[in-house]
C-alpha angles and dihedrals in degrees: 000000000000090000091054092049091049091050091049091051091051091050092050092048089048091052091051098049100037095083090051092050090049092056101098105183093207092052091047090052092045091054090046092053090049089053090050098044105018122245093276113006146337140206123197145173117207147157123238116201120191111204124199130170093261104024148012136200134191135213131192115225140189119201135189128186137176118192117312094305105064134047136154127188120191127189110220099174153070100040095239092059099033114130097023109134144178123211131193124192112176102307098341121096131189136184122208120204111192093190089071097021091236134139117204124195109218120231121220090258090057092058090081092055124104117271109232092336093301130128089254117092123222088255094050090061103040102021101221090191126050118251087204102049105023099053140060111233133211135171108230099182142285136294137173117239121181090344093309122117108230139189112233107223128188119208117195118183121239113258093245096051121094105222138162098235133052089217140342126215114202128190108211122193111240095216106044100013092238118163097236099174135007125191120200119205130189124232091273092056097254118142109243109166137013123201116200126192125208144148095069110203144154109264129160089359092301136098105246142164104248096190127056125181121195109199125185103218098215099044112079115215094014123121142129121222124203116194124183119224096176136003130185122185130206093013118173101256118168111228089231088066087079101072138121089241092055092053088073098050107031114116 
């Protein structure tokens, strides 16, 4: 009888811990990145609105991405910024400024700078480093955000990788693998920016967050809002599309 009770206890313990053991943080993050980018490629049109206490301005953008290696962002409006673009190929990043006809390759130190005066850094938008391969990952716990149960994941960069943030904490929805909230900390462990996702909708055949707000925590009245107008996953994009030459002619 004691043996049967002991066996039953072991089974119950096993049932309780099995889901925790199955939670591989790297696999969770990989699925989340696939939801965000598509398994192969993605095309999008969106609006970026920069909000300040006394003013705000908006830009229209087109974006293309293929895997983790390639990304291109094009400004289509307003007229004064039209044609400006940012290109990523593997770990190299360039900005093109049509007003002076000049292409600038960004150094690693420039990846932490603001993109177009927004609260997003260059690295936030094109991810020069890989969140899968360049960080150590750990599940800290669980939390509910906007009615969605999320894993709380901590990402700490490898010592030999030059990155913008000292660590990133991401809240990933357990049902659809949406990145509902991301917290960006500096090297001293101070929280600098918070990115919040909302307006969950079906777009491009996927469940996605169509609104992202990047909020600097110590600057009252400052935020940048990204809103998707269209999103297409697994589009047929030729790898040669992502080239310095194409930055100047893409529309």
